N, C-alpha and C positions, 0 to 999 in steps of 0.2 A: 172832264169826267175822271174821277179817281177810282182805281180798281186794285184788286189784290189777287195774286196767284203765287203758288209755290215756285214755279219756273216760268220764265218767259223765253220762248224760242224765237230767235231772230233768223228768218230764212226758211223758205218752204221748199227746199230741194230734198234729195234723198236723206241727208243727215237730219235736217230739222224735222221732217215728217216721221222719220223712224223714231227719233227721240220722243215726239209727241205721242206716238202710238205706244211705245214702251212705257212711258210714264203713266199713260192711261191704264195699262195692264197692272201697274203698281198702285193704282188708286191715288195718284198724285196729280193735283190739278195744275194745268199749264195753259198758257195762251201762246199760240204760234202766230207770228206775223210774217207776211210775205208782201214785198213791195209791188210785185207785178200782179196782173189780174189773173183770174182762173184760166182763161183761154190760153194765155201765154204759157203758164206753168204746165198745162196739159200737153202742150206741143213742143216743149223745150227738149231737144234731143242732145244727149251727150253719150254716156256709156251704154254698154249693151250686154255685159256679162256679170252676173252675180256669182262670185266664187263659192266653192263648196262650203267654206267656213261660214260665209254669210247665209247660205241656204240653211245650214244647221241652226244658226242664230235665229232666223225668222221662225223656223219650226219649233225651236225651244220655247219661244215666247208666244206660241199659239197664233203666229201670223204667216204661216206657210202659204195661205191662200193669196197673199199679195203678189206672189210670183206668177200667179195665173197658170196657164198651161205651158209655161216656158219649157223649151226643149232642154233636157239634161244632156249636155255634150261636153266631154273633156278632150275632144280631139282637136288637133291643130295641123293643118296642111302646110307644109313647107316645100316650096319649089326652089330648087337650086341646081345649077349645072345641068339643066335640061331634064332633071328627074324630079319626081314628086315623092314625098315621104309623109306619112301620117304619124304624128307624135300623139301618144296617148291612146293608141288603138289596141287596148288589151283590157282584161278584166280588172286589173289593178286600177287603171285610170277610169274605167267606167264607174267604179265604186266611189270615186271622189270627184265626179264630174260636177261642174257648176251648171247654172241655169242661164240659157240664152234668153234674157229678158230686157228688152230696150228700156232705157231709163224712163221714157215718158209713160210706158205701161206701168212700171213699178210705182211711179209717182201718182198716177191716177188711182191705182189700187190702194195705195197708202192713204190718199185723201178720202176715198170712198169709205174705207174702214174707220178712219178717224171720225168722220162726220156721222157715220152710222152709229157709232158708240158714244156720240155726244161730245166729241172733242171740240175745242174752240180754236178754229183756224180762220184768220182774218186776212183777206186779200186787199191789195191796194193801200197798204200801210206806208205812208209817206213821212218824210222828215223824222225818221226814227233817231232818237237820242238816248244815250246811256249815261246815267249819272250815279254817283255814290257807289261805284263798283267796289271800292275798297272798304265798304261797310257791310254790316249784316243785313241791310235792307236796300239793295240797289233799286233804282227806279228807271223804267223804260217808258219813254214818252213817244207818241206818234200822232199824226193826223189821219183821220179816216177819209173816205171818199167825199164826205160832206164838209170836210174842213174842220171837223170838231177835234179838239185836242184831248187825247187820252193820256193819263199817267198811271202806270201800273207798278205798284210796289211788289217786290218779290224777294225770294230767298236766293235764287240763282238765275243767271242768264246763260243760255246756250247760244253761242255765236256761230251760226251756221250759214252766214251770208257771204261767203267767198272772200277772195283775196283783197278785193277793193271795198268790202262792206264796212258798215259803221262799227261792227264788233272789233275787227282788227285795227282799223284806223283810229278807233276811240281809245286805244291803250296808250298811255303816255310814252314818249320817246325814252328809250333806255331801259324800259321795264322788261323787254324781251331781247334775246339774242337771235338774230336772223341769219341763217345760212343760205346762201344762194349759189347756184352754179348754172352756167350756160353750157349746154352739151354740144353746141356747135352744129346741130342738125335742124333743118327746117322742113316742114311738111305743108302740103296743100291737102286739106280735108274736103272731101266731096260727098255730099249726101244726094242720093239719086233714087228715083223710082225705077230701080233695076233689080232683077231677080238675084237674091242673095246666094252665096255659095253654100254648098252642102255643109261645110265645116269652115270655121275661121281660117283665113288664108293669108300667108305671108310669102312674098316672092323676093329672092335675093339674086341680083344680077348685076353685070357690069354697067348696065344702063341706069342703075339706081334702085332703091328700095320701093316696093309697092305692097299694099295689103288690101284685103276686102273682108268686111264683117257684116253680118246680118243686122238689120235694124227693123225687123218686122217681116211679115210674109212677102211683101213686095217692095222692100226698100233695102238698100245697101249703103254702107259708109265705106268709101275708099280713102286710102292714104297714099300720097305720092311724095317721095322725097323731092325737094326743090332747092334751088339756090337761095342762100340768104340774100335778102334784098329784092326778091321777086315780088311783083305786084299782081293783084287778081286779074288785071287786064292782060297780063302776060300769058294767061291760061284760058283761052277760049275753049268752048266745049269740044271742038274738033281736036285740039291738041291734047286735051285731057283724055279723051277716049283712045286716041292713037297711042299715047304713052302708056296707058293702062294695059292695052292689048299687048304691047311689046314687053313690058316688064312682068306682067302676069303670065306671059307665054300662051296667050289664048286669043287667036284671031277671031273666034266666034263669041267673044265675051258679050253677054247681053247688055245692051245700053238702055238708057231711059232718060227721062227729064231730070236735069240737075236742079235740085230744089234749094241747095245751100252750099256756099263755098266759104272757106276760111283759110287764111295763112297764119301759121304760128311757128315760133321758134321753141325748141325743146328747152325747158329750164326746170330746175328743181329749187324749191323753197322749203325751208324747215324753220319753224319758230319754237324757241325753247325759253321758258316753259310754255305750255299750251293753255295758260290761264293767267288771269290777273284779278286778284281779289275774289269776288264771287262770279266773275265772268270766265267761262270756259270756252275755248275755241275748238271747233270741230270742222273736219273736212278741209276744203280749200282755204278757209280762214287761218288754218294752222300749218298746212303743208300742201305743196304742189308737187306732183310726181309726173314724169313723162307718161303718155297714155299707153305706150307699148307695154303689154303685160296686164293691162286692165286693172290697175291698182287704185286709181283715184277714187272712184265711187266706193270701192270696197274698203278702203281705209276709212272713209267717212262713216260707213256703216259700223265699222269696228269702234270708232270713237263714240258713236251714239250708244252702243251697248255699255261700254266702259263708263261713260258719263252717267247714264241712267242708273246703273247698278250702284255707283258711288252715291248719287243723290238719294236713292231709296234707302241705302244703309244709314245715311246720316239722318234723314227725316224720320225714319222708323225707329232706329235704335240708338241714335246719337253717335254712331260709329264714323269717325272721320278718316279712317284708313284709306278707303277708296278715293276720296277727294284728294288726299295728300299724295297718293301714288298715281293720280290720273295722267299727268304728263309723262312720267317714267314708263308706265305701261304702254301708253299709246306710241311714244317716240321709239321704243324698241322695235315695234312693228314698222313704223315709218322708215327708220333707217334701213331695215332689212329690205323693204320694198324699193327704196331708192337704189340700193345696190343692185337688186335684181333687174330693175328697169334699165339702169346704166349698162349692166352686163349685156342685156338683150339688145339694146340700141347699138352698142359697139359691134356685137357679133353679127347682127343682120345688116348693118350698113358698111362695115369695113370688109367683111368677108367677100362681098360681091364686087365692090368698087374700091380697088386699092389706091385710086387717085385721091381718095378722101383723107388718107393718112400716110404715114411712112410704111415702108415694106415690113418693118418689124411688127408693128401693130396689126397690119393686114394679115400677116402670117399667124399671129396669135388668134385673131378672130376666126380664121379658117380652121385652126386647130380646135377651137371651142365648138365650132359648128360640126366638124367631123366627129368629135366625141359625142355630141348630142344625138347625131344621126346614126351612130354605130354602136352605142352602148346602152343596154337596157337599164343599167344602174343609173347612168346619167339622165336617161329619159324619165325614169321614175322620180328622180330628184327634181327635175324640171317640172314635172306634173304636180308634185307636192307644192312647189312654190306657186304655181298658177292657181292651185286650189286654196291657197292661203293657210296651209297646214304647217309651214316651216317658219 
């Protein structure tokens, strides 16, 4: 089956769905392909905070409703040295607060809006192949659930299918420069049916780092610093809850059924340029950033707006400026967020547990943390970074 579309979007996560919705707002036809089924996509949980910059983006494009009744909260609770401090607890921070909106809710709302407005979203797309990317008429082929082969000729391909997807792996070796960095920290992530905290929470202690974030009215995602090389079987539920209570400093911490566990090492990946021919990489296909700071999904949303605006200008006016500048514009923000995430990782992990590094770097981390907790100016700068405004 041969088809035609201006844009083919590969990947049905936040980046791909945002691109499809924004293109629809521009009157540009696109076909969005997702390899998983609808049920899987609806329940796939990752990020949970839409930064203020992205909130403004959705509102600017008439898509503010996709955030649902998300709580606007720019506060962050930090527990350190037996004391609790709220960062962002003032009018300045309230004015640039992000939205607490778990990724699965955002995705469901983006899908609902796209389908309501006649968008073309196809689940279960298998064996996706990208060809002729270095021409003006790329072709995306795939097999549907019935095994029928589809070939879609298009003007542009938006590669939104992650670090291991066909978009990134389909680019010839040597066409991109890849920067990678291992941060030396590992986490156990715990998704549980447990009462979420009032505000996002980070705890810094000699026992190791821990954090708790809301993932809906009755769910929390916890993060526990762990040793590199740990296995999931090293972390039974009893140990998880015991360590969380100690590190969060809360013997009465509400517990619940653990629904998902994952071990991962913090790493950074940046690909430059974020394009090859008529293929443009978005989100994790182009960059991976440590989760502390909540920049992963928000970088993907930024990529989506930059890409859509560039394609609109080209197809409507023949203006290639945005396409030519796509990588430069996106990568400036990516590098800034990488630096912020690294800064936050070092500060929260070295300040509490000096055995993780040498005395000099532990002292630097404690100095950074003291400045953040004692200076209104430093606090406002931190809040701006969290809001995506810097």
